[in-house]
mmJSON file of the N, C-alpha and C atoms, coordinates in Angstrom:
{"data_MODEL":{"atom_site":{
"group_PDB":["ATOM","ATOM","ATOM","ATOM","ATOM","ATOM","ATOM","ATOM","ATOM","ATOM","ATOM","ATOM","ATOM","ATOM","ATOM","ATOM","ATOM","ATOM","ATOM","ATOM","ATOM","ATOM","ATOM","ATOM","ATOM","ATOM","ATOM","ATOM","ATOM","ATOM","ATOM","ATOM","ATOM","ATOM","ATOM","ATOM","ATOM","ATOM","ATOM","ATOM","ATOM","ATOM","ATOM","ATOM","ATOM","ATOM","ATOM","ATOM","ATOM","ATOM","ATOM","ATOM","ATOM","ATOM","ATOM","ATOM","ATOM","ATOM","ATOM","ATOM","ATOM","ATOM","ATOM","ATOM","ATOM","ATOM","ATOM","ATOM","ATOM","ATOM","ATOM","ATOM","ATOM","ATOM","ATOM","ATOM","ATOM","ATOM","ATOM","ATOM","ATOM","ATOM","ATOM","ATOM","ATOM","ATOM","ATOM","ATOM","ATOM","ATOM","ATOM","ATOM","ATOM","ATOM","ATOM","ATOM","ATOM","ATOM","ATOM","ATOM","ATOM","ATOM","ATOM","ATOM","ATOM","ATOM","ATOM","ATOM","ATOM","ATOM","ATOM","ATOM","ATOM","ATOM","ATOM","ATOM","ATOM","ATOM","ATOM","ATOM","ATOM","ATOM","ATOM","ATOM","ATOM","ATOM","ATOM","ATOM","ATOM","ATOM","ATOM","ATOM","ATOM","ATOM","ATOM","ATOM","ATOM","ATOM","ATOM","ATOM","ATOM","ATOM","ATOM","ATOM","ATOM","ATOM","ATOM","ATOM","ATOM","ATOM","ATOM","ATOM","ATOM","ATOM","ATOM","ATOM","ATOM","ATOM","ATOM","ATOM","ATOM","ATOM","ATOM","ATOM","ATOM","ATOM","ATOM","ATOM","ATOM","ATOM","ATOM","ATOM","ATOM","ATOM","ATOM","ATOM","ATOM","ATOM","ATOM","ATOM","ATOM","ATOM","ATOM","ATOM","ATOM","ATOM","ATOM","ATOM","ATOM","ATOM","ATOM","ATOM","ATOM","ATOM","ATOM"],
"id":[1,2,3,4,5,6,7,8,9,10,11,12,13,14,15,16,17,18,19,20,21,22,23,24,25,26,27,28,29,30,31,32,33,34,35,36,37,38,39,40,41,42,43,44,45,46,47,48,49,50,51,52,53,54,55,56,57,58,59,60,61,62,63,64,65,66,67,68,69,70,71,72,73,74,75,76,77,78,79,80,81,82,83,84,85,86,87,88,89,90,91,92,93,94,95,96,97,98,99,100,101,102,103,104,105,106,107,108,109,110,111,112,113,114,115,116,117,118,119,120,121,122,123,124,125,126,127,128,129,130,131,132,133,134,135,136,137,138,139,140,141,142,143,144,145,146,147,148,149,150,151,152,153,154,155,156,157,158,159,160,161,162,163,164,165,166,167,168,169,170,171,172,173,174,175,176,177,178,179,180,181,182,183,184,185,186,187,188,189,190,191,192,193,194,195],
"type_symbol":["N","C","C","N","C","C","N","C","C","N","C","C","N","C","C","N","C","C","N","C","C","N","C","C","N","C","C","N","C","C","N","C","C","N","C","C","N","C","C","N","C","C","N","C","C","N","C","C","N","C","C","N","C","C","N","C","C","N","C","C","N","C","C","N","C","C","N","C","C","N","C","C","N","C","C","N","C","C","N","C","C","N","C","C","N","C","C","N","C","C","N","C","C","N","C","C","N","C","C","N","C","C","N","C","C","N","C","C","N","C","C","N","C","C","N","C","C","N","C","C","N","C","C","N","C","C","N","C","C","N","C","C","N","C","C","N","C","C","N","C","C","N","C","C","N","C","C","N","C","C","N","C","C","N","C","C","N","C","C","N","C","C","N","C","C","N","C","C","N","C","C","N","C","C","N","C","C","N","C","C","N","C","C","N","C","C","N","C","C","N","C","C","N","C","C"],
"label_atom_id":["N","CA","C","N","CA","C","N","CA","C","N","CA","C","N","CA","C","N","CA","C","N","CA","C","N","CA","C","N","CA","C","N","CA","C","N","CA","C","N","CA","C","N","CA","C","N","CA","C","N","CA","C","N","CA","C","N","CA","C","N","CA","C","N","CA","C","N","CA","C","N","CA","C","N","CA","C","N","CA","C","N","CA","C","N","CA","C","N","CA","C","N","CA","C","N","CA","C","N","CA","C","N","CA","C","N","CA","C","N","CA","C","N","CA","C","N","CA","C","N","CA","C","N","CA","C","N","CA","C","N","CA","C","N","CA","C","N","CA","C","N","CA","C","N","CA","C","N","CA","C","N","CA","C","N","CA","C","N","CA","C","N","CA","C","N","CA","C","N","CA","C","N","CA","C","N","CA","C","N","CA","C","N","CA","C","N","CA","C","N","CA","C","N","CA","C","N","CA","C","N","CA","C","N","CA","C","N","CA","C","N","CA","C","N","CA","C","N","CA","C","N","CA","C","N","CA","C"],
"label_alt_id":[null,null,null,null,null,null,null,null,null,null,null,null,null,null,null,null,null,null,null,null,null,null,null,null,null,null,null,null,null,null,null,null,null,null,null,null,null,null,null,null,null,null,null,null,null,null,null,null,null,null,null,null,null,null,null,null,null,null,null,null,null,null,null,null,null,null,null,null,null,null,null,null,null,null,null,null,null,null,null,null,null,null,null,null,null,null,null,null,null,null,null,null,null,null,null,null,null,null,null,null,null,null,null,null,null,null,null,null,null,null,null,null,null,null,null,null,null,null,null,null,null,null,null,null,null,null,null,null,null,null,null,null,null,null,null,null,null,null,null,null,null,null,null,null,null,null,null,null,null,null,null,null,null,null,null,null,null,null,null,null,null,null,null,null,null,null,null,null,null,null,null,null,null,null,null,null,null,null,null,null,null,null,null,null,null,null,null,null,null,null,null,null,null,null,null],
"label_comp_id":["UNK","UNK","UNK","UNK","UNK","UNK","UNK","UNK","UNK","UNK","UNK","UNK","UNK","UNK","UNK","UNK","UNK","UNK","UNK","UNK","UNK","UNK","UNK","UNK","UNK","UNK","UNK","UNK","UNK","UNK","UNK","UNK","UNK","UNK","UNK","UNK","UNK","UNK","UNK","UNK","UNK","UNK","UNK","UNK","UNK","UNK","UNK","UNK","UNK","UNK","UNK","UNK","UNK","UNK","UNK","UNK","UNK","UNK","UNK","UNK","UNK","UNK","UNK","UNK","UNK","UNK","UNK","UNK","UNK","UNK","UNK","UNK","UNK","UNK","UNK","UNK","UNK","UNK","UNK","UNK","UNK","UNK","UNK","UNK","UNK","UNK","UNK","UNK","UNK","UNK","UNK","UNK","UNK","UNK","UNK","UNK","UNK","UNK","UNK","UNK","UNK","UNK","UNK","UNK","UNK","UNK","UNK","UNK","UNK","UNK","UNK","UNK","UNK","UNK","UNK","UNK","UNK","UNK","UNK","UNK","UNK","UNK","UNK","UNK","UNK","UNK","UNK","UNK","UNK","UNK","UNK","UNK","UNK","UNK","UNK","UNK","UNK","UNK","UNK","UNK","UNK","UNK","UNK","UNK","UNK","UNK","UNK","UNK","UNK","UNK","UNK","UNK","UNK","UNK","UNK","UNK","UNK","UNK","UNK","UNK","UNK","UNK","UNK","UNK","UNK","UNK","UNK","UNK","UNK","UNK","UNK","UNK","UNK","UNK","UNK","UNK","UNK","UNK","UNK","UNK","UNK","UNK","UNK","UNK","UNK","UNK","UNK","UNK","UNK","UNK","UNK","UNK","UNK","UNK","UNK"],
"label_asym_id":["A","A","A","A","A","A","A","A","A","A","A","A","A","A","A","A","A","A","A","A","A","A","A","A","A","A","A","A","A","A","A","A","A","A","A","A","A","A","A","A","A","A","A","A","A","A","A","A","A","A","A","A","A","A","A","A","A","A","A","A","A","A","A","A","A","A","A","A","A","A","A","A","A","A","A","A","A","A","A","A","A","A","A","A","A","A","A","A","A","A","A","A","A","A","A","A","A","A","A","A","A","A","A","A","A","A","A","A","A","A","A","A","A","A","A","A","A","A","A","A","A","A","A","A","A","A","A","A","A","A","A","A","A","A","A","A","A","A","A","A","A","A","A","A","A","A","A","A","A","A","A","A","A","A","A","A","A","A","A","A","A","A","A","A","A","A","A","A","A","A","A","A","A","A","A","A","A","A","A","A","A","A","A","A","A","A","A","A","A","A","A","A","A","A","A"],
"label_entity_id":["1","1","1","1","1","1","1","1","1","1","1","1","1","1","1","1","1","1","1","1","1","1","1","1","1","1","1","1","1","1","1","1","1","1","1","1","1","1","1","1","1","1","1","1","1","1","1","1","1","1","1","1","1","1","1","1","1","1","1","1","1","1","1","1","1","1","1","1","1","1","1","1","1","1","1","1","1","1","1","1","1","1","1","1","1","1","1","1","1","1","1","1","1","1","1","1","1","1","1","1","1","1","1","1","1","1","1","1","1","1","1","1","1","1","1","1","1","1","1","1","1","1","1","1","1","1","1","1","1","1","1","1","1","1","1","1","1","1","1","1","1","1","1","1","1","1","1","1","1","1","1","1","1","1","1","1","1","1","1","1","1","1","1","1","1","1","1","1","1","1","1","1","1","1","1","1","1","1","1","1","1","1","1","1","1","1","1","1","1","1","1","1","1","1","1"],
"label_seq_id":[1,1,1,2,2,2,3,3,3,4,4,4,5,5,5,6,6,6,7,7,7,8,8,8,9,9,9,10,10,10,11,11,11,12,12,12,13,13,13,14,14,14,15,15,15,16,16,16,17,17,17,18,18,18,19,19,19,20,20,20,21,21,21,22,22,22,23,23,23,24,24,24,25,25,25,26,26,26,27,27,27,28,28,28,29,29,29,30,30,30,31,31,31,32,32,32,33,33,33,34,34,34,35,35,35,36,36,36,37,37,37,38,38,38,39,39,39,40,40,40,41,41,41,42,42,42,43,43,43,44,44,44,45,45,45,46,46,46,47,47,47,48,48,48,49,49,49,50,50,50,51,51,51,52,52,52,53,53,53,54,54,54,55,55,55,56,56,56,57,57,57,58,58,58,59,59,59,60,60,60,61,61,61,62,62,62,63,63,63,64,64,64,65,65,65],
"pdbx_PDB_ins_code":[null,null,null,null,null,null,null,null,null,null,null,null,null,null,null,null,null,null,null,null,null,null,null,null,null,null,null,null,null,null,null,null,null,null,null,null,null,null,null,null,null,null,null,null,null,null,null,null,null,null,null,null,null,null,null,null,null,null,null,null,null,null,null,null,null,null,null,null,null,null,null,null,null,null,null,null,null,null,null,null,null,null,null,null,null,null,null,null,null,null,null,null,null,null,null,null,null,null,null,null,null,null,null,null,null,null,null,null,null,null,null,null,null,null,null,null,null,null,null,null,null,null,null,null,null,null,null,null,null,null,null,null,null,null,null,null,null,null,null,null,null,null,null,null,null,null,null,null,null,null,null,null,null,null,null,null,null,null,null,null,null,null,null,null,null,null,null,null,null,null,null,null,null,null,null,null,null,null,null,null,null,null,null,null,null,null,null,null,null,null,null,null,null,null,null],
"Cartn_x":[107.188,106.08,106.637,106.168,106.695,106.192,106.942,106.543,105.295,104.511,103.311,103.704,103.275,103.61,102.701,103.303,102.565,101.903,100.665,99.964,100.494,101.33,102.03,101.09,99.974,99.011,98.451,98.129,97.603,98.716,99.909,101.042,101.406,101.242,101.551,100.467,99.261,98.132,97.822,98.255,97.909,99.145,99.029,100.079,99.465,100.284,99.819,100.266,99.387,99.728,100.385,100.919,101.59,100.631,99.362,98.366,97.814,98.224,97.801,96.64,96.121,95.032,95.622,94.781,95.24,94.74,95.696,95.398,95.385,94.383,94.262,93.953,94.126,93.757,92.4,91.697,90.37,90.494,89.528,89.511,88.775,88.553,87.775,88.446,89.795,90.472,91.514,91.393,92.413,91.965,90.7,90.225,88.746,88.221,86.847,86.626,87.508,87.456,86.638,86.283,85.575,84.174,83.511,82.138,82.089,83.245,83.28,83.552,82.875,83.04,84.398,84.827,86.112,86.145,85.033,84.93,85.125,84.49,84.593,86.025,86.689,88.061,89.034,88.81,89.649,89.534,88.315,88.098,88.73,88.797,89.394,90.919,91.542,92.993,93.494,92.719,93.173,93.023,93.956,93.887,92.861,92.387,91.404,91.725,91.108,91.313,90.406,90.88,90.102,88.943,87.785,86.61,86.874,86.341,86.619,86.135,85.157,84.662,85.683,86.636,87.664,88.99,89.166,90.447,90.976,90.151,90.573,91.04,90.325,90.631,91.982,92.215,93.458,94.647,94.444,95.533,96.03,95.14,95.52,96.408,96.161,96.949,98.295,98.394,99.627,100.131,100.674,101.002,102.132,103.053,104.213,104.203,103.047,102.949,102.359],
"Cartn_y":[157.018,157.468,157.955,157.4,157.837,159.222,159.826,161.139,160.993,162.052,162.06,162.64,161.998,162.496,163.656,164.645,165.786,165.349,165.762,165.473,166.44,165.946,166.799,167.514,166.894,167.538,168.809,168.77,169.949,170.965,170.475,171.361,172.245,171.718,172.489,173.513,173.317,174.168,175.258,175.103,176.084,176.554,177.723,178.269,178.592,178.542,178.873,180.279,181.075,182.43,182.392,183.529,183.62,183.331,183.691,183.452,182.026,181.228,179.83,179.538,180.577,180.351,179.809,179.179,178.594,179.431,179.83,180.662,179.782,179.973,179.171,180.071,179.537,180.258,179.756,180.604,180.241,179.466,178.616,177.828,178.55,177.846,178.342,179.518,179.576,180.691,180.205,178.955,178.437,178.357,178.116,178.044,178.41,178.494,178.949,180.32,181.267,182.587,183.597,183.24,184.196,184.512,183.531,183.758,184.379,184.463,185.043,186.537,187.309,188.758,189.165,190.355,190.874,190.988,191.406,191.539,190.182,189.173,187.822,187.299,187.542,187.076,187.8,189.067,189.845,189.293,188.955,188.418,187.032,186.256,184.922,184.957,186.093,186.23,186.197,186.784,186.968,185.705,185.535,184.404,184.719,183.69,183.858,182.902,183.119,182.23,181.006,179.896,178.666,178.823,178.302,178.386,177.683,178.229,177.691,176.256,175.83,174.46,173.435,173.857,172.961,173.076,174.106,174.36,173.129,172.486,171.346,170.187,169.93,168.835,169.062,170.305,170.63,170.634,171.074,171.088,169.682,168.696,167.305,166.81,167.316,166.929,167.653,168.782,169.576,169.671,168.592,168.577,169.518,169.85,170.655,172.061,172.557,173.919,174.852],
"Cartn_z":[131.442,130.602,129.252,128.133,126.831,126.436,125.524,125.021,124.147,124.058,123.214,121.863,120.791,119.456,119.073,118.417,117.88,116.575,116.356,115.103,114.048,113.125,112.173,111.199,110.859,109.959,110.56,111.851,112.545,112.782,113.137,113.431,112.241,111.027,109.822,109.492,110.002,109.648,110.658,111.892,112.927,113.683,114.308,115.16,116.51,117.546,118.888,119.249,119.817,120.235,121.607,122.039,123.343,124.489,124.322,125.375,125.358,124.369,124.323,123.401,122.73,121.771,120.473,119.657,118.406,117.236,116.366,115.21,113.971,113.109,111.895,110.7,109.495,108.285,107.802,107.095,106.595,105.288,105.027,103.801,102.675,101.571,100.413,99.7,99.718,99.05,98.036,97.587,96.68,95.221,94.974,93.583,93.527,92.301,92.022,92.682,92.339,92.952,92.149,90.915,90.061,90.57,91.155,91.639,93.036,93.712,95.055,94.956,95.78,95.73,96.292,95.945,96.43,97.939,98.513,99.966,100.648,100.076,100.638,100.54,99.394,99.202,100.129,100.376,101.307,102.719,103.117,104.466,104.633,103.552,103.609,103.732,103.378,103.464,104.896,105.784,107.163,107.994,108.918,109.855,110.936,111.597,112.654,113.801,114.93,116.067,115.938,116.412,116.41,117.388,117.032,117.881,119.212,120.286,121.626,121.816,121.019,121.136,120.636,119.805,119.275,120.004,120.844,121.51,122.239,123.054,123.857,122.971,121.89,120.973,120.28,119.845,119.149,120.098,121.345,122.327,122.616,122.549,122.763,121.609,120.404,119.234,119.177,119.887,119.921,121.368,121.914,123.337,123.744,122.834,123.229,122.654,122.25,121.699,122.71],
"occupancy":[1.0,1.0,1.0,1.0,1.0,1.0,1.0,1.0,1.0,1.0,1.0,1.0,1.0,1.0,1.0,1.0,1.0,1.0,1.0,1.0,1.0,1.0,1.0,1.0,1.0,1.0,1.0,1.0,1.0,1.0,1.0,1.0,1.0,1.0,1.0,1.0,1.0,1.0,1.0,1.0,1.0,1.0,1.0,1.0,1.0,1.0,1.0,1.0,1.0,1.0,1.0,1.0,1.0,1.0,1.0,1.0,1.0,1.0,1.0,1.0,1.0,1.0,1.0,1.0,1.0,1.0,1.0,1.0,1.0,1.0,1.0,1.0,1.0,1.0,1.0,1.0,1.0,1.0,1.0,1.0,1.0,1.0,1.0,1.0,1.0,1.0,1.0,1.0,1.0,1.0,1.0,1.0,1.0,1.0,1.0,1.0,1.0,1.0,1.0,1.0,1.0,1.0,1.0,1.0,1.0,1.0,1.0,1.0,1.0,1.0,1.0,1.0,1.0,1.0,1.0,1.0,1.0,1.0,1.0,1.0,1.0,1.0,1.0,1.0,1.0,1.0,1.0,1.0,1.0,1.0,1.0,1.0,1.0,1.0,1.0,1.0,1.0,1.0,1.0,1.0,1.0,1.0,1.0,1.0,1.0,1.0,1.0,1.0,1.0,1.0,1.0,1.0,1.0,1.0,1.0,1.0,1.0,1.0,1.0,1.0,1.0,1.0,1.0,1.0,1.0,1.0,1.0,1.0,1.0,1.0,1.0,1.0,1.0,1.0,1.0,1.0,1.0,1.0,1.0,1.0,1.0,1.0,1.0,1.0,1.0,1.0,1.0,1.0,1.0,1.0,1.0,1.0,1.0,1.0,1.0],
"B_iso_or_equiv":[0.0,0.0,0.0,0.0,0.0,0.0,0.0,0.0,0.0,0.0,0.0,0.0,0.0,0.0,0.0,0.0,0.0,0.0,0.0,0.0,0.0,0.0,0.0,0.0,0.0,0.0,0.0,0.0,0.0,0.0,0.0,0.0,0.0,0.0,0.0,0.0,0.0,0.0,0.0,0.0,0.0,0.0,0.0,0.0,0.0,0.0,0.0,0.0,0.0,0.0,0.0,0.0,0.0,0.0,0.0,0.0,0.0,0.0,0.0,0.0,0.0,0.0,0.0,0.0,0.0,0.0,0.0,0.0,0.0,0.0,0.0,0.0,0.0,0.0,0.0,0.0,0.0,0.0,0.0,0.0,0.0,0.0,0.0,0.0,0.0,0.0,0.0,0.0,0.0,0.0,0.0,0.0,0.0,0.0,0.0,0.0,0.0,0.0,0.0,0.0,0.0,0.0,0.0,0.0,0.0,0.0,0.0,0.0,0.0,0.0,0.0,0.0,0.0,0.0,0.0,0.0,0.0,0.0,0.0,0.0,0.0,0.0,0.0,0.0,0.0,0.0,0.0,0.0,0.0,0.0,0.0,0.0,0.0,0.0,0.0,0.0,0.0,0.0,0.0,0.0,0.0,0.0,0.0,0.0,0.0,0.0,0.0,0.0,0.0,0.0,0.0,0.0,0.0,0.0,0.0,0.0,0.0,0.0,0.0,0.0,0.0,0.0,0.0,0.0,0.0,0.0,0.0,0.0,0.0,0.0,0.0,0.0,0.0,0.0,0.0,0.0,0.0,0.0,0.0,0.0,0.0,0.0,0.0,0.0,0.0,0.0,0.0,0.0,0.0,0.0,0.0,0.0,0.0,0.0,0.0],
"pdbx_formal_charge":[null,null,null,null,null,null,null,null,null,null,null,null,null,null,null,null,null,null,null,null,null,null,null,null,null,null,null,null,null,null,null,null,null,null,null,null,null,null,null,null,null,null,null,null,null,null,null,null,null,null,null,null,null,null,null,null,null,null,null,null,null,null,null,null,null,null,null,null,null,null,null,null,null,null,null,null,null,null,null,null,null,null,null,null,null,null,null,null,null,null,null,null,null,null,null,null,null,null,null,null,null,null,null,null,null,null,null,null,null,null,null,null,null,null,null,null,null,null,null,null,null,null,null,null,null,null,null,null,null,null,null,null,null,null,null,null,null,null,null,null,null,null,null,null,null,null,null,null,null,null,null,null,null,null,null,null,null,null,null,null,null,null,null,null,null,null,null,null,null,null,null,null,null,null,null,null,null,null,null,null,null,null,null,null,null,null,null,null,null,null,null,null,null,null,null],
"auth_seq_id":[1,1,1,2,2,2,3,3,3,4,4,4,5,5,5,6,6,6,7,7,7,8,8,8,9,9,9,10,10,10,11,11,11,12,12,12,13,13,13,14,14,14,15,15,15,16,16,16,17,17,17,18,18,18,19,19,19,20,20,20,21,21,21,22,22,22,23,23,23,24,24,24,25,25,25,26,26,26,27,27,27,28,28,28,29,29,29,30,30,30,31,31,31,32,32,32,33,33,33,34,34,34,35,35,35,36,36,36,37,37,37,38,38,38,39,39,39,40,40,40,41,41,41,42,42,42,43,43,43,44,44,44,45,45,45,46,46,46,47,47,47,48,48,48,49,49,49,50,50,50,51,51,51,52,52,52,53,53,53,54,54,54,55,55,55,56,56,56,57,57,57,58,58,58,59,59,59,60,60,60,61,61,61,62,62,62,63,63,63,64,64,64,65,65,65],
"auth_comp_id":["UNK","UNK","UNK","UNK","UNK","UNK","UNK","UNK","UNK","UNK","UNK","UNK","UNK","UNK","UNK","UNK","UNK","UNK","UNK","UNK","UNK","UNK","UNK","UNK","UNK","UNK","UNK","UNK","UNK","UNK","UNK","UNK","UNK","UNK","UNK","UNK","UNK","UNK","UNK","UNK","UNK","UNK","UNK","UNK","UNK","UNK","UNK","UNK","UNK","UNK","UNK","UNK","UNK","UNK","UNK","UNK","UNK","UNK","UNK","UNK","UNK","UNK","UNK","UNK","UNK","UNK","UNK","UNK","UNK","UNK","UNK","UNK","UNK","UNK","UNK","UNK","UNK","UNK","UNK","UNK","UNK","UNK","UNK","UNK","UNK","UNK","UNK","UNK","UNK","UNK","UNK","UNK","UNK","UNK","UNK","UNK","UNK","UNK","UNK","UNK","UNK","UNK","UNK","UNK","UNK","UNK","UNK","UNK","UNK","UNK","UNK","UNK","UNK","UNK","UNK","UNK","UNK","UNK","UNK","UNK","UNK","UNK","UNK","UNK","UNK","UNK","UNK","UNK","UNK","UNK","UNK","UNK","UNK","UNK","UNK","UNK","UNK","UNK","UNK","UNK","UNK","UNK","UNK","UNK","UNK","UNK","UNK","UNK","UNK","UNK","UNK","UNK","UNK","UNK","UNK","UNK","UNK","UNK","UNK","UNK","UNK","UNK","UNK","UNK","UNK","UNK","UNK","UNK","UNK","UNK","UNK","UNK","UNK","UNK","UNK","UNK","UNK","UNK","UNK","UNK","UNK","UNK","UNK","UNK","UNK","UNK","UNK","UNK","UNK","UNK","UNK","UNK","UNK","UNK","UNK"],
"auth_asym_id":["A","A","A","A","A","A","A","A","A","A","A","A","A","A","A","A","A","A","A","A","A","A","A","A","A","A","A","A","A","A","A","A","A","A","A","A","A","A","A","A","A","A","A","A","A","A","A","A","A","A","A","A","A","A","A","A","A","A","A","A","A","A","A","A","A","A","A","A","A","A","A","A","A","A","A","A","A","A","A","A","A","A","A","A","A","A","A","A","A","A","A","A","A","A","A","A","A","A","A","A","A","A","A","A","A","A","A","A","A","A","A","A","A","A","A","A","A","A","A","A","A","A","A","A","A","A","A","A","A","A","A","A","A","A","A","A","A","A","A","A","A","A","A","A","A","A","A","A","A","A","A","A","A","A","A","A","A","A","A","A","A","A","A","A","A","A","A","A","A","A","A","A","A","A","A","A","A","A","A","A","A","A","A","A","A","A","A","A","A","A","A","A","A","A","A"],
"auth_atom_id":["N","CA","C","N","CA","C","N","CA","C","N","CA","C","N","CA","C","N","CA","C","N","CA","C","N","CA","C","N","CA","C","N","CA","C","N","CA","C","N","CA","C","N","CA","C","N","CA","C","N","CA","C","N","CA","C","N","CA","C","N","CA","C","N","CA","C","N","CA","C","N","CA","C","N","CA","C","N","CA","C","N","CA","C","N","CA","C","N","CA","C","N","CA","C","N","CA","C","N","CA","C","N","CA","C","N","CA","C","N","CA","C","N","CA","C","N","CA","C","N","CA","C","N","CA","C","N","CA","C","N","CA","C","N","CA","C","N","CA","C","N","CA","C","N","CA","C","N","CA","C","N","CA","C","N","CA","C","N","CA","C","N","CA","C","N","CA","C","N","CA","C","N","CA","C","N","CA","C","N","CA","C","N","CA","C","N","CA","C","N","CA","C","N","CA","C","N","CA","C","N","CA","C","N","CA","C","N","CA","C","N","CA","C","N","CA","C","N","CA","C","N","CA","C","N","CA","C"],
"pdbx_PDB_model_num":[1,1,1,1,1,1,1,1,1,1,1,1,1,1,1,1,1,1,1,1,1,1,1,1,1,1,1,1,1,1,1,1,1,1,1,1,1,1,1,1,1,1,1,1,1,1,1,1,1,1,1,1,1,1,1,1,1,1,1,1,1,1,1,1,1,1,1,1,1,1,1,1,1,1,1,1,1,1,1,1,1,1,1,1,1,1,1,1,1,1,1,1,1,1,1,1,1,1,1,1,1,1,1,1,1,1,1,1,1,1,1,1,1,1,1,1,1,1,1,1,1,1,1,1,1,1,1,1,1,1,1,1,1,1,1,1,1,1,1,1,1,1,1,1,1,1,1,1,1,1,1,1,1,1,1,1,1,1,1,1,1,1,1,1,1,1,1,1,1,1,1,1,1,1,1,1,1,1,1,1,1,1,1,1,1,1,1,1,1,1,1,1,1,1,1]
}}}
């Protein structure tokens, strides 16, 4: 049985926690920041967990994480 390739695009964007959940960063924080409030920009800085509806799909793309 051949090895399964890791999806490198996803591997660079997400990290796996010790419990097996997937941690990701939020989007919309790279440009056009003048119209966004300070509160909104602060919240976009922090990482968040991937929604449970996507967990199974992402785990298939990251077989060895």
